[in-house]
Steps between C-alpha positions, in 0.01 A plus 500: 500500500218701642198527722148476360158583640146532375137556593188399311173642627415760765801703610625831626722678244782506758488124565733401218754765600510368856549148367786590266662717769511188720694329217748783436796287615425253220514768233700813583556597133150595391126488564185496290121469526238384247127564532228359275143483629495297823860380447804670648853359467812628677867432448837568663800436276851367554656560158702201373396430139424775244581776745356773278197327350356258754284734710178358644205464510532417131205486258436418138437787260126431481471487880355148489774357725709631787760325716690546825781251538758400758785282380713401204407268213818366346351365180363847418753554215382178334135600553567838337667338200213258449236771528687737270507219240121496531488874432469629857659842551666590830519847652796423729858394427511178707244521781393157625184665635391584147590148383253354754232754409531441124510124542185507713339721237556226242449181704323572831581352840633176352833685462576489872631144518762579234643810668849429629610688806366657816180701491173612640278724291151631443344561159182704457323354197238768430352316202425185700414694816749320721821521700761225472740454793791257466786374715806321361542122492687453830382810690814714481291818491207556739144614436241572770134577439167558673136510397397655830245780472405427141728505199861391491821648639849354456863587572853362507508520877246456776587835656367683194157338535497591870490870401140445380228570755297202375771247600466391861782355706314200637735206545443187296524252785571204270799693362620571854491127577696419182754771579564361848569160343703604194621858573323636189147540362417275201306634200225564409424638845683783673521589866199732451163349415412782257806447276614211281820410315486388140680163511809436290421381148148644505300773328188677621235613253269768642181589313438870561123495435412203719779531757575130459862388554627170364844356583661259253823307540713516185812324639590254772822315561500229232652178630541301179797263540672402176695178558665490158821712523800380696634687802774656288245615243299665778815670632572644158139608446484671840837671454388646168157605629635659818749703297233607252258599778758702695603694189136557399434655841770766451285712265546853630591854403675550836794311660436162663644368826502160672418409857779248557451288811783258430251219449459295187205685344621860518855393412375332184317819399818703555708255297263497204483879490876538523565240230258687271733801515280713725651733758380336821445677831453270797375562855548257789383508859692369801480527876737544787460335834524166676461200269506715187751271332246216510250675274693768312541453125694823447817307421323302227345816358842665497641196320237538228556875477876449459460224241279712279638844581172646619464840661443352843340656807481342847247607761600383848260536790474387857189280534353757739507754216202327344285623786577864415265499202249249635210747511565607140517135388168422668337802335623408152403132530127588518404172667633323811814300428740315728780390268837631384599866485861541376424571131369843604858622531612359165227693319561804714862507382413426137230766498748777573641468147301249294147403403526134393639196682498132406460251784498122531155468659318193370801276447431312823138425410600375155756255634385322814469786751749356751345154484176622656320209333734236642304441817193396298690250287645346815149481644394264217329698224235234443390524864499879487296495179252268669476731798435801278233305314302431818235720651627760744347317795674168432826664390540730798695273742742388228554856382560622853762230552666590168516863604641422843760263358639773276680778693428743212130419511256381236647665189625836635223529759754533778451809714169443675300181459123499468481356851712785636285757322191349661665554840663840454244692295202662666198268529321684218792465258583147606145395418528669159233434240400168352573145607861496376617817674684308772720341232514793259865504388531124480179491296643755257823306452323168460261642241787646299684166503187339356452778247857463377422153370865406557589144591853594607553695825787681324257636243211557741704706746644708213150555361379625838807723540422667167142559610569618856840578645682619190253771390359603836814490715828508309383702200296731721810587700711536184245737347433713808861535615632578152222744412535673836834620364394561138663180369351253254599150615505248216491125557607321179473153657124564498477560128196281437661331200793394720261383773309291248821338374621425854178319585520286190804343667392188692507572873757228560741685269405857587596459865647238731507427875877541526517828306169666406674725246725237346356546149533879517851459640594292195349761268712769671826307481765690311337835574561501876809429713512145634520639854161662453350194331603285798394750766196407711205736499533730799256788494483765767328390819351781704617485865139494613555328834742774607278775364181376662669468840717808461435821312143401410396361838345827617296571183393134489378524858324830425309355205429152640434554873156384621362855532602581141348174377173573683475844339569355156262208534675262258694271733428302816687570828662157468715644223700706751494249783596189306699627204639854523588534868686166524698591189600844629602343831718241325290211631393381154608569142206640305713722278314467170154516652591813699664663197196427281265642763718806552515575127124465478460744789741744334287480185180544704646807668577649156187408302202381700 
């Protein structure tokens, strides 16, 4: 796992060094720079596969191709075997970087869809005069880019692009509005108008001579229900595929650990590894304090560790401890984010001794995501489909009622409604640009539902999760918090071949109202203790109400008082009077809105 950066076009010779220095935490084991005409590529390396021979940037002997690559491709051994049978000679022992480079040399960009793993990379194709950027199927690895100032610049993290003088820090106001609604910024935009994110499952082809950039989608969540097999046949197929995917994602020349939450997904990963004969090291996070027993899964994690004899480590914190590193978390996240924070400490502990950790991220989105879709089935899917098929003007009252009737909001648009944004943003931002600005986040969600083409709300909500929340919230946090501590976090539930199999299962079998993960639970039976299989999903809940009225009350007031808002120019005075002040005084509960606003202001203080 690594950090990559590049510039095509006008540049100062020191630019690439500043960019790679900003990514040093992603690759503490080595650094390299490639220059060829107007193209400069930079790399920071975290050595995991082919420790001696995988240095980057890597080029072919004739200099026609060069690559910088961040990730792991787990079918690289198969690719090498196939290419060697065709007469291709390799210079490295088992580098997956060289496997990608040689495969591209033979087949071009069509190879990307068949790569199995987590990756973002850039290939300079000198012969064709182009740069190819690619991001993996589900967006596990990030890739930011800009065409500001002529040419192209790209990097694994936004902060690296911000070292370039050409990149301005002007806020993208549409992204700000989305962030206030969803707590994250959806691709392809970023919080800065000069910078974009390559969406998951996409490649960007940049023609060096013309400066033209073209984005192509090579993968999207395929919802192709196959009604033929029985439930038991699906259970067996999923059990076999999950096991195969987990073991495939253990390719490494360094030891592998597991982040073990005590939930179903991470426990299943631990069980499969242990049953394969691997020496398993597990890390679990718990908290002390009032109500801890309601959300702690340490006892379940310990049960798994005992059953399989893992080398087990427990990290126990007081909830207030999470605030100690809050500034560092904000800095590493790159963009404003108002969600969960605890995984920082798991990767911090792992990073003291190890470089690779497997985690269960993605299992929820594959199997029902806590029944997030249930509200839309109860609301009569035929009526909802009719609403979404209407024009925006005729649909608006029905959609507003649907949103108000659901306490979690329309999809996961739950932190600040479009109506609230119109009231609490400054008049300039509330007006926005274009006729749909007043309904921006709802418009985005509605358009994605239509684009999904899914008749079933279970499938449509999953499709949207894979396009929005999974890559740009959960995987963003997993990547930034793990790489902040020099750890490669692997997510085998997001192996695209497993994802494709899971979404061949008819929605009515894949998940259910009573138990969204019932099918996965059946597939895990025999590998996990019955106590764990029966345990309800807990998850750690941040004590945000106590924080926002206690330890954080003073910094919240400092950043959100009327005088601060006037100086900043983004929010209306009503924000303090009607939302923040009543919450701090205990007269109203606006916990999640205040937390989201506070985290945005912390980000603004750090970056803007």
